C-alpha positions as CSV (number, residue, x, y, z in Angstrom):
1,M,42.1,75.1,87.6
2,S,45.0,74.0,89.9
3,S,47.7,76.8,91.0
4,P,51.0,76.4,89.3
5,D,54.0,75.0,91.6
6,F,55.7,77.9,93.1
7,A,59.4,76.2,93.0
8,R,58.8,74.7,89.3
9,T,57.7,78.0,88.2
10,L,60.4,79.9,89.9
11,H,63.2,77.3,88.3
12,A,61.8,77.9,84.7
13,L,62.0,81.8,85.6
14,I,65.5,81.6,86.1
15,S,66.5,78.6,83.4
16,G,64.6,81.2,81.3
17,S,66.5,84.1,82.6
18,V,70.3,82.4,81.9
19,A,69.0,81.0,78.7
20,T,67.9,84.7,77.1
21,H,71.4,86.1,78.8
22,E,73.5,83.6,76.9
23,A,71.3,84.0,73.6
24,V,72.3,87.8,73.4
25,A,75.9,87.4,74.4
26,E,75.8,84.9,71.4
27,R,74.3,87.4,69.0
28,L,76.7,90.3,70.1
29,G,79.7,88.1,69.4
30,I,80.7,88.1,73.5
31,N,81.0,85.4,76.4
32,S,78.0,85.6,79.3
33,T,80.4,87.3,81.8
34,D,81.6,89.9,79.5
35,L,77.8,90.6,78.7
36,R,77.0,90.7,82.4
37,C,79.8,93.3,83.2
38,L,78.5,95.3,80.2
39,G,74.9,95.5,81.8
40,I,76.6,96.8,84.9
41,V,78.4,99.4,82.8
42,T,75.0,100.5,81.5
43,T,73.6,101.1,84.6
44,E,76.6,103.2,86.2
45,P,78.5,104.7,83.5
46,G,81.7,106.0,84.5
47,L,82.7,103.8,87.1
48,T,86.3,102.5,87.6
49,P,87.8,99.0,87.0
50,S,87.8,98.3,90.8
51,R,84.2,99.2,91.0
52,L,83.2,97.0,88.1
53,A,85.3,94.3,89.9
54,E,83.1,94.7,93.0
55,L,80.0,94.9,91.8
56,A,80.4,91.8,89.2
57,D,82.2,89.9,92.3
58,L,85.1,89.3,89.8
59,T,89.1,89.9,90.7
60,T,90.7,92.9,89.4
61,G,92.6,90.8,87.1
62,A,89.5,89.0,85.6
63,V,88.0,92.4,85.1
64,T,91.0,93.5,83.0
65,G,90.7,91.0,80.7
66,V,86.7,91.4,80.5
67,L,87.4,95.1,79.5
68,D,90.1,94.4,77.1
69,R,87.5,92.2,75.2
70,L,84.6,94.9,75.3
71,E,86.8,97.5,74.0
72,R,88.1,95.4,71.3
73,A,84.5,94.7,70.2
74,G,83.7,98.2,70.6
75,F,81.5,98.6,73.3
76,V,83.3,100.5,75.8
77,R,86.2,102.7,76.3
78,R,88.6,103.5,79.3
79,E,89.4,107.0,79.5
80,A,91.5,109.0,82.3
81,D,89.2,110.5,85.1
82,P,89.6,114.3,84.7
83,A,89.8,114.8,88.5
84,D,92.6,112.3,88.9
85,R,94.5,111.6,85.6
86,R,95.7,108.4,87.4
87,R,92.6,106.8,87.7
88,L,90.5,105.1,84.5
89,R,86.8,105.6,84.1
90,V,85.0,103.0,81.9
91,Q,82.6,104.6,79.4
92,L,80.1,103.2,77.2
93,A,81.0,103.4,73.4
94,A,77.6,104.7,71.8
95,G,77.8,102.5,68.6
96,R,77.4,99.0,69.7
97,V,75.7,99.5,73.1
98,A,72.2,100.6,70.7
99,E,72.5,96.8,69.8
100,L,71.6,95.5,73.2
101,G,68.1,97.4,73.0
102,E,67.3,95.9,69.7
103,Y,67.9,92.0,71.7
104,Y,65.9,93.1,74.6
105,Q,63.1,95.5,73.6
106,P,61.0,92.6,72.3
107,L,61.4,90.8,75.5
108,L,60.2,94.0,77.7
109,T,57.6,94.6,75.7
110,R,55.9,91.5,76.0
111,L,56.4,91.7,79.6
112,G,54.9,95.2,79.8
113,E,52.0,94.1,78.0
114,L,51.6,90.9,80.5
115,S,51.9,93.4,83.6
116,D,49.1,95.8,82.0
117,G,46.6,93.1,82.5
118,L,47.2,93.4,86.1
119,D,45.5,96.2,88.5
120,P,47.4,98.3,90.2
121,T,47.7,96.4,93.7
122,A,48.8,93.3,92.2
123,R,51.5,95.1,89.7
124,E,53.2,96.8,92.8
125,K,53.0,93.5,94.9
126,L,54.8,91.8,91.7
127,A,57.2,94.5,91.4
128,T,58.2,93.9,95.2
129,S,58.3,90.1,95.0
130,L,60.6,90.3,91.9
131,E,62.9,92.6,93.5
132,S,63.2,90.2,96.6
133,F,63.7,87.3,94.2
134,A,66.4,89.2,92.5
135,A,68.0,90.5,95.9
136,A,68.1,86.7,96.7
137,L,69.8,85.4,93.8
138,R,72.5,88.1,94.5
139,E,73.1,86.9,97.9
140,E,73.1,83.2,96.8
141,S,75.3,83.7,94.0
142,S,77.8,85.5,96.0
143,R,77.4,82.7,98.7
144,L,78.5,80.0,96.0
145,R,81.3,82.1,94.7
146,V,82.8,82.4,98.2
147,A,82.3,78.7,98.9
148,A,84.4,77.9,95.5
149,R,86.9,80.4,95.5
150,G,86.9,82.2,99.0
151,G,86.1,85.8,100.0
152,I,83.9,87.6,102.3
153,L,80.3,87.5,102.7
154,G,78.9,89.8,105.2
155,D,81.3,89.8,108.1
156,T,82.8,86.4,107.4
157,Y,85.7,85.5,105.1
158,T,86.6,82.3,103.9
159,A,89.4,80.6,102.1
160,P,89.3,77.2,100.2
161,L,91.1,74.0,101.5
162,G,92.9,73.1,98.6
163,E,95.9,70.7,98.9
164,Y,98.5,72.3,101.1
165,E,101.1,70.6,103.4
166,Q,102.0,74.2,104.5
167,A,100.0,77.2,104.9
168,R,100.6,80.5,105.8
169,L,98.7,83.5,107.9
170,R,99.8,87.0,107.4
171,F,97.9,89.5,109.6
172,T,98.5,93.3,109.6
173,S,96.6,95.5,112.1
174,G,97.0,98.8,110.6
175,A,96.2,100.1,114.3
176,P,97.8,103.6,115.1
177,R,100.0,102.9,117.9
178,L,103.1,104.3,120.0
179,A,105.0,102.0,122.2
180,F,107.3,103.3,124.9
181,G,109.8,101.0,127.1
182,G,112.4,102.0,129.6
183,N,113.9,100.6,132.9
184,V,112.6,102.1,136.1
185,L,114.5,101.0,139.2
186,G,115.7,98.0,137.7
187,Q,112.2,96.5,136.3
188,Q,111.6,96.8,132.6
189,V,108.6,98.7,131.9
190,R,106.4,98.8,128.8
191,A,103.9,101.5,127.9
192,V,101.3,101.3,124.6
193,A,99.3,104.2,123.5
194,E,96.6,103.3,120.7
195,S,93.9,105.5,119.2
196,A,92.0,102.3,118.0
197,A,92.2,98.6,119.6
198,S,93.1,95.7,117.5
199,R,92.5,92.2,118.6
200,L,93.1,88.9,117.1
201,R,91.6,85.6,118.6
202,F,91.9,82.1,117.5
203,G,88.8,79.8,117.9
204,G,85.7,79.2,116.2
205,R,84.2,76.4,114.0
206,I,85.7,75.8,110.7
207,G,84.4,73.7,107.7
208,P,85.9,70.7,106.5
209,D,86.4,72.2,102.8
210,E,87.8,75.5,104.6
211,L,91.5,76.6,104.8
212,L,90.6,79.5,107.4
213,R,87.4,81.0,108.3
214,A,87.5,84.6,110.0
215,V,84.8,86.6,111.3
216,F,85.2,90.5,111.7
217,D,83.9,93.0,114.3
218,G,84.3,96.5,113.0
219,P,86.0,97.6,109.5
220,P,86.9,94.3,107.7
221,P,90.5,94.0,106.2
222,D,91.5,93.3,102.7
223,A,91.4,89.3,103.0
224,R,92.8,87.2,100.3
225,A,94.1,83.8,99.9
226,T,96.9,82.6,97.2
227,N,98.4,79.2,97.0
228,G,98.0,78.5,100.7
229,I,98.8,82.1,101.9
230,V,96.0,84.0,103.6
231,S,96.8,87.7,104.1
232,M,94.4,89.9,106.3
233,R,95.3,93.6,105.8
234,Y,93.9,96.5,107.8
235,S,94.5,99.9,106.4
236,R,96.1,102.3,108.5
237,R,94.2,105.4,109.5
238,L,95.5,107.8,112.5
239,L,92.0,109.4,112.5
240,D,90.0,106.0,112.5
241,S,89.0,105.0,116.3
242,R,86.8,102.0,115.6
243,S,88.2,98.9,117.2
244,R,89.3,95.9,115.0
245,R,88.3,92.4,115.9
246,A,88.8,89.2,114.3
247,L,88.1,85.7,115.3
248,V,89.9,83.1,113.1
249,A,89.7,79.6,112.9
250,L,92.5,77.3,111.2
251,N,92.2,73.9,109.0
252,P,94.3,71.7,111.7
253,G,95.3,69.6,108.5
254,P,98.6,71.7,107.0
255,S,101.5,73.1,109.1
256,W,100.8,76.7,109.8
257,S,102.9,79.9,110.1
258,I,101.9,82.8,111.5
259,E,102.6,86.4,111.3
260,V,101.3,89.3,113.1
261,E,102.4,92.7,112.2
262,G,101.8,96.4,113.1
263,G,101.6,95.7,116.5
264,I,98.3,94.3,118.3
265,T,96.1,95.3,121.3
266,D,95.1,91.5,122.0
267,L,96.3,88.4,120.7
268,D,95.1,85.3,122.1
269,G,92.8,82.1,121.4
270,D,93.3,78.3,121.2
271,L,95.9,76.8,118.6
272,S,96.1,73.4,120.5
273,T,94.6,71.6,117.3
274,V,97.3,73.2,115.0
275,R,100.6,71.9,114.4
276,L,102.7,75.2,114.2
277,A,105.8,76.1,112.0
278,G,106.2,79.5,113.4
279,L,104.7,82.4,115.1
280,E,106.2,86.0,114.4
281,V,104.6,88.9,116.4
282,R,106.2,91.8,115.3
283,G,105.3,95.4,116.5
284,G,104.5,94.5,120.1
285,A,101.4,93.3,121.7
286,N,99.7,94.6,125.0
287,H,98.1,91.2,125.9
288,L,99.1,87.6,124.5
289,R,97.7,84.5,125.7
290,L,98.1,81.8,123.4
291,R,97.4,77.7,124.0
292,L,99.7,76.3,121.5
293,G,99.6,72.6,120.0
294,Q,102.3,70.4,119.0
295,P,105.5,72.1,117.0
296,D,106.2,70.9,113.7
297,G,110.0,70.7,113.7
298,T,111.8,73.4,115.6
299,S,109.0,75.9,115.6
300,R,110.4,79.8,116.2
301,I,107.8,81.8,118.3
302,V,109.4,85.3,117.9
303,L,108.1,88.2,120.1
304,A,109.5,91.5,119.0
305,G,108.6,95.1,119.7
306,G,107.7,94.7,123.4
307,M,104.9,93.0,125.3
308,S,103.1,94.3,128.6
309,E,102.0,90.8,129.3
310,A,102.5,87.3,127.6
311,R,101.6,83.8,128.3
312,L,102.4,80.8,126.1
313,D,101.1,77.5,127.5
314,R,102.1,74.2,125.2
315,P,101.5,70.7,125.5
316,R,103.2,68.7,128.6
317,G,106.9,67.5,127.7
318,V,107.3,69.5,124.8
319,A,111.1,70.7,124.9
320,T,111.2,74.7,124.9
321,A,114.3,77.1,124.9
322,I,113.6,80.9,125.4
323,Q,115.9,83.6,124.3
324,I,115.6,87.0,125.7
325,R,116.9,90.0,124.5
326,G,116.2,93.4,126.1
327,G,115.0,92.3,129.3
328,V,112.0,90.8,131.1
329,S,110.5,91.9,134.5
330,H,108.8,89.0,135.5
331,L,109.4,85.6,134.0
332,R,108.1,82.3,134.9
333,F,109.2,79.2,133.0
334,D,107.5,75.6,133.9
335,G,106.4,76.8,137.5
336,N,110.4,78.5,137.9
337,R,109.8,82.2,138.8
338,T,112.5,84.6,138.0
339,D,112.4,88.4,138.6
340,S,114.1,91.1,136.3
341,V,115.8,89.3,133.8
342,S,117.8,92.0,131.8
343,G,120.2,92.1,128.7
344,N,120.5,88.9,127.0
345,S,119.4,85.2,128.8
346,R,118.8,81.9,127.4
347,L,117.1,79.1,129.3
348,Q,115.8,75.5,128.0
349,T,114.4,72.5,129.1
350,E,116.8,69.8,129.5
351,D,115.8,67.7,126.5
352,Y,115.7,70.7,124.2
353,A,119.3,69.6,122.3
354,T,117.7,66.2,121.5
355,A,114.4,66.8,120.6
356,M,113.0,66.3,117.2
357,N,109.8,68.6,117.6
358,R,110.3,71.6,119.8
359,Y,109.6,75.4,120.5
360,E,112.5,78.3,120.3
361,I,111.0,81.4,121.7
362,E,112.8,84.5,121.1
363,V,111.9,87.7,122.9
364,S,113.0,91.3,122.1
365,G,112.1,94.7,122.9
366,G,111.1,94.2,126.6
367,A,108.4,92.7,128.2
368,S,106.3,93.6,131.3
369,G,105.8,89.8,132.0
370,L,106.2,86.6,130.3
371,T,104.9,83.2,131.4
372,V,105.8,80.0,129.5
373,G,103.7,77.0,130.8
374,E,102.6,73.3,130.2
375,T,98.8,72.3,129.8
């Protein structure tokens, strides 16, 4: 007797599981997603709606709809948490939940009879294999969902491409920091104290069907994408000394606007393949070094809150203006060096007024050093 084909047997097992799940949902009068969530609640009674969303890999809005339907059908109820009345807990409603056992018990009985025919060692190996299969299925379903609608998988976040002519990245560092500035012997000086380093670097690979891909080192941010706007927000914890690092790749198709808020230790990388509509860095930065691509119209670059060292390199021949408010200790603009620029100053290339695509750079809050060059 030949051994069964492993792949075909596994496919039959998965198909049978899905068919059984759908059949039970139909008998209960609910859809398969609601039944899956109900199963999670049975294994973890009293969980919060946000916890259910996490375990079911659904949005909080989708879980609200699931719970509304399950509550109307008499399977669950939402109750205020006795420890915090502002928070809800999901509890099983005893009445209809018993029906689950009626539909699943015959199957469980048959599976038990099959496993009884195995010796203890074979039964243990089978249980271990099934646990591994279940873990593989969970990982693959998460990967497929992330590929379709975006999300975090491990240390990587992706946002699906969509048909966007314009896109926006909003990055909030959340790093506790204090910035100090002043004028010492005619020189503008900046100093920044941080309890946790925060770093954002542009670069890395991106798939053709991805709007953005980010790889995180350290605690991940709350990342989400809506209508071409990708937000990454780190929570601010004063006693959290863990460094935050993000490597972000942008799809070169759309025109990008980038906003960095909350201050950052290092901001660097390569944006040379990206059409840049604008860049704002608010809250200051210790070190900034970016290679820019072509501007899309008048691309405003705003550096506010103070910089220790900043360098921007643009493609050769791109018209550029620099507006300084607050002073710069050392300024280099296309090879020309100026020390101790104070107050309000403006410099620009000769062709700036007539150029269609150009960079308008605004610096406020002071900077120890600023270099704007060409590549």
